[in-house]
C-alpha positions as a Markdown table, in Angstrom:
| # | Residue | x | y | z |
|---|---|---|---|---|
| 1 | Met | -18.0 | -22.1 | 0.8 |
| 2 | Ala | -19.9 | -19.4 | -0.9 |
| 3 | Thr | -21.8 | -20.0 | -4.1 |
| 4 | Gly | -20.6 | -17.0 | -6.1 |
| 5 | Cys | -18.0 | -14.5 | -6.2 |
| 6 | Ala | -20.3 | -11.5 | -5.7 |
| 7 | Lys | -18.8 | -8.9 | -3.2 |
| 8 | Asn | -20.4 | -9.2 | 0.2 |
| 9 | Ser | -20.4 | -6.1 | 2.5 |
| 10 | Asp | -20.3 | -8.3 | 5.5 |
| 11 | Cys | -16.9 | -9.9 | 4.4 |
| 12 | Thr | -14.0 | -7.7 | 5.4 |
| 13 | Pro | -10.5 | -9.2 | 5.0 |
| 14 | Val | -8.3 | -8.6 | 8.1 |
| 15 | Leu | -4.7 | -10.0 | 7.8 |
| 16 | Asn | -3.6 | -12.1 | 11.0 |
| 17 | Glu | 0.0 | -11.3 | 10.7 |
| 18 | Asp | 1.0 | -14.5 | 12.6 |
| 19 | Cys | -0.7 | -16.7 | 10.1 |
| 20 | Phe | 1.1 | -18.8 | 7.6 |
| 21 | Tyr | -0.1 | -20.6 | 4.5 |
| 22 | Pro | 1.6 | -22.9 | 1.8 |
| 23 | Met | 2.8 | -21.0 | -1.2 |
| 24 | Val | 0.8 | -23.1 | -3.6 |
| 25 | Val | -0.9 | -21.4 | -6.5 |
| 26 | Asp | -4.7 | -22.6 | -6.4 |
| 27 | Pro | -6.7 | -19.4 | -6.6 |
| 28 | Val | -10.0 | -18.7 | -4.7 |
| 29 | Cys | -12.4 | -15.9 | -5.1 |
| 30 | Gly | -13.1 | -14.5 | -1.6 |
| 31 | Cys | -16.6 | -13.3 | -0.5 |
| 32 | Asp | -15.1 | -9.8 | -0.4 |
| 33 | Gly | -14.4 | -10.0 | -4.2 |
| 34 | Asn | -10.5 | -10.4 | -3.9 |
| 35 | Thr | -8.7 | -13.2 | -5.5 |
| 36 | Tyr | -6.2 | -15.0 | -3.1 |
| 37 | Met | -3.1 | -17.3 | -4.1 |
| 38 | Asn | -5.2 | -20.2 | -2.2 |
| 39 | Ser | -7.6 | -21.1 | 0.6 |
| 40 | Gly | -4.9 | -20.8 | 3.0 |
| 41 | Glu | -4.2 | -17.2 | 2.3 |
| 42 | Ala | -7.9 | -16.3 | 2.2 |
| 43 | Gly | -8.1 | -18.0 | 5.7 |
| 44 | Cys | -5.1 | -15.7 | 6.9 |
| 45 | Tyr | -7.3 | -12.7 | 5.9 |
| 46 | Gly | -10.3 | -14.2 | 7.8 |
| 47 | Ile | -12.0 | -14.9 | 4.6 |
| 48 | Met | -13.8 | -18.3 | 5.2 |
| 49 | Glu | -16.4 | -18.2 | 2.2 |
| 50 | Phe | -14.8 | -18.4 | -1.2 |
| 51 | Thr | -15.1 | -20.2 | -4.5 |
| 52 | Ala | -12.5 | -22.2 | -6.4 |
| 53 | Gly | -10.7 | -20.0 | -9.2 |
| 54 | Ala | -9.9 | -16.4 | -9.6 |
| 55 | Cys | -12.5 | -13.7 | -9.2 |
| 56 | Ser | -13.7 | -12.2 | -12.4 |
């Protein structure tokens, strides 16, 4: 996981439309600077580096 929420230019979200994730609200801040509903949603966008909580 990333140590901060700073936007990373090497971190580009690309949705895998065949990906499914639980509808649990547990926000994470992706390395792309976007807030995702949970780590599963971030993973479906190919975001593997994130921190707990919403981006500020």
